C-alpha positions as CSV (number, residue, x, y, z in Angstrom):
1,M,-1.1,0.3,12.1
2,D,2.7,0.6,11.9
3,A,4.1,3.4,14.1
4,Y,7.4,3.8,12.1
5,P,7.8,5.3,8.7
6,R,8.2,2.8,5.9
7,S,11.3,3.4,3.8
8,G,13.0,1.0,1.5
9,D,12.8,-2.7,0.8
10,H,13.7,-3.7,4.4
11,D,10.8,-2.0,6.1
12,G,8.4,-3.1,3.4
13,A,9.5,-6.7,3.5
14,I,9.3,-6.9,7.3
15,G,5.9,-5.2,7.2
16,A,4.7,-7.6,4.6
17,S,5.9,-10.5,6.8
18,R,4.1,-9.0,9.8
19,A,0.9,-8.7,7.7
20,A,1.2,-12.3,6.4
21,F,1.6,-13.6,9.9
22,A,-1.5,-11.8,11.2
23,A,-3.5,-12.9,8.2
24,A,-2.5,-16.5,8.6
25,L,-3.6,-16.6,12.3
26,R,-6.8,-14.8,11.5
27,G,-7.4,-17.5,8.8
28,G,-6.5,-20.3,11.1
29,D,-3.5,-21.3,9.0
30,A,-0.7,-22.3,11.4
31,A,1.5,-23.5,8.6
32,A,1.5,-20.1,6.9
33,A,2.1,-18.4,10.3
34,G,5.1,-20.7,10.8
35,A,6.4,-19.9,7.3
36,V,7.6,-16.4,8.4
37,Y,10.2,-18.0,10.7
38,S,13.7,-19.1,9.8
39,D,14.4,-22.9,9.9
40,D,16.3,-22.5,13.2
41,A,14.2,-19.8,14.8
42,S,13.6,-19.5,18.5
43,L,10.3,-18.6,20.1
44,L,10.2,-17.6,23.8
45,P,6.5,-17.6,24.8
46,P,5.4,-16.5,28.3
47,S,5.2,-19.2,30.9
48,A,6.5,-21.9,28.6
49,K,9.8,-23.5,27.6
50,P,11.6,-21.9,24.7
51,L,10.8,-23.5,21.3
52,K,13.5,-24.1,18.7
53,G,12.9,-24.5,14.9
54,R,10.1,-23.7,12.5
55,E,8.4,-27.1,13.0
56,A,8.1,-26.6,16.8
57,I,6.9,-23.0,16.3
58,T,4.3,-24.0,13.8
59,A,3.1,-26.6,16.3
60,F,2.8,-23.8,18.9
61,W,0.7,-21.7,16.6
62,R,-1.4,-24.7,15.6
63,A,-2.2,-25.3,19.2
64,G,-3.2,-21.6,19.5
65,V,-5.5,-21.8,16.5
66,E,-7.1,-25.0,17.9
67,A,-7.6,-23.1,21.2
68,G,-9.5,-20.4,19.4
69,I,-7.1,-17.6,18.2
70,S,-9.4,-15.5,16.1
71,D,-7.4,-12.3,15.6
72,V,-4.0,-10.7,16.2
73,E,-3.0,-7.1,15.9
74,L,0.7,-6.2,15.8
75,D,1.8,-2.5,16.2
76,A,5.5,-2.1,15.4
77,L,6.8,0.8,17.5
78,E,10.4,0.5,16.5
79,L,12.3,-1.2,13.7
80,E,16.0,-0.9,13.3
81,R,18.5,-2.7,11.0
82,V,22.1,-3.5,11.5
83,D,23.7,-5.4,8.6
84,G,21.8,-8.7,8.1
85,L,19.8,-8.4,11.3
86,S,16.8,-6.3,12.3
87,Y,15.0,-5.8,15.5
88,E,11.4,-4.9,16.0
89,V,9.8,-3.8,19.2
90,G,6.0,-3.4,19.4
91,R,2.7,-4.1,21.0
92,Y,0.2,-6.9,20.3
93,A,-3.4,-7.8,20.9
94,L,-4.3,-11.5,20.6
95,R,-8.0,-12.5,20.6
96,L,-9.2,-16.0,21.3
97,Q,-12.7,-17.3,21.1
98,P,-12.6,-20.6,22.9
99,A,-15.2,-23.3,22.1
100,G,-16.8,-22.7,25.5
101,G,-17.8,-19.1,24.5
102,G,-16.7,-15.7,25.4
103,T,-13.7,-13.8,24.2
104,V,-10.2,-13.7,25.7
105,V,-7.9,-10.8,24.9
106,D,-4.2,-10.9,25.6
107,R,-2.4,-7.6,25.2
108,G,1.3,-7.1,25.7
109,S,4.7,-6.3,24.2
110,Y,6.9,-8.2,21.8
111,V,10.4,-8.1,20.5
112,L,11.5,-9.8,17.2
113,V,14.8,-10.3,15.6
114,H,14.6,-10.7,11.9
115,A,17.5,-12.3,9.9
116,R,18.2,-11.8,6.2
117,Q,18.2,-15.2,4.5
118,T,20.6,-16.3,1.7
119,D,17.7,-15.7,-0.8
120,G,17.4,-12.1,0.4
121,S,14.2,-12.5,2.3
122,W,13.7,-11.5,5.9
123,R,12.5,-14.2,8.4
124,R,11.9,-14.2,12.1
125,A,14.9,-15.6,13.9
126,V,14.0,-14.9,17.6
127,E,10.7,-13.8,19.0
128,M,9.7,-13.1,22.6
129,F,6.4,-11.7,23.8
130,S,5.1,-10.8,27.2
131,P,1.5,-10.1,28.3
132,D,0.7,-6.9,30.2
133,A,-1.4,-9.0,32.6
134,P,-3.1,-12.4,32.6
135,P,-5.7,-12.5,29.8
136,A,-9.3,-12.0,31.0
137,T,-12.5,-13.5,29.8
138,Y,-15.6,-11.3,29.7
139,G,-18.6,-13.4,28.6
140,D,-19.5,-12.8,25.0
141,H,-18.1,-9.3,24.9
142,P,-14.6,-8.6,23.5
143,V,-12.2,-6.6,25.7
144,D,-10.9,-3.5,24.0
């Protein structure tokens, strides 16, 4: 699903992190989703106060899982690296299946800043995402 060519360890490591994040949310594992962030990461979700730190970000994704996140798709459109930082710009689709039924789909854009850690790994340092429009619920039929 990535829109940029993979070349080198940098692209592969960030792509693997993106895949691990998506798999964690699909599996309902907020702790694993939070593990892709650095200890002091910032998350700037729409219509909410910024969150600071892996623990707060993990709690955010835990609330999402409890609200019914069932799938996430991340389409990286751009990935650039400068020294120990990398930025990624892309599109997302987040599906929720709330307990009350129906499917809610939130589509939008995201930007991520990845930072190289002292152990050589890449972790999310700053993330911001913005929906195209308010998510809509359409009975039992997913919106595509």
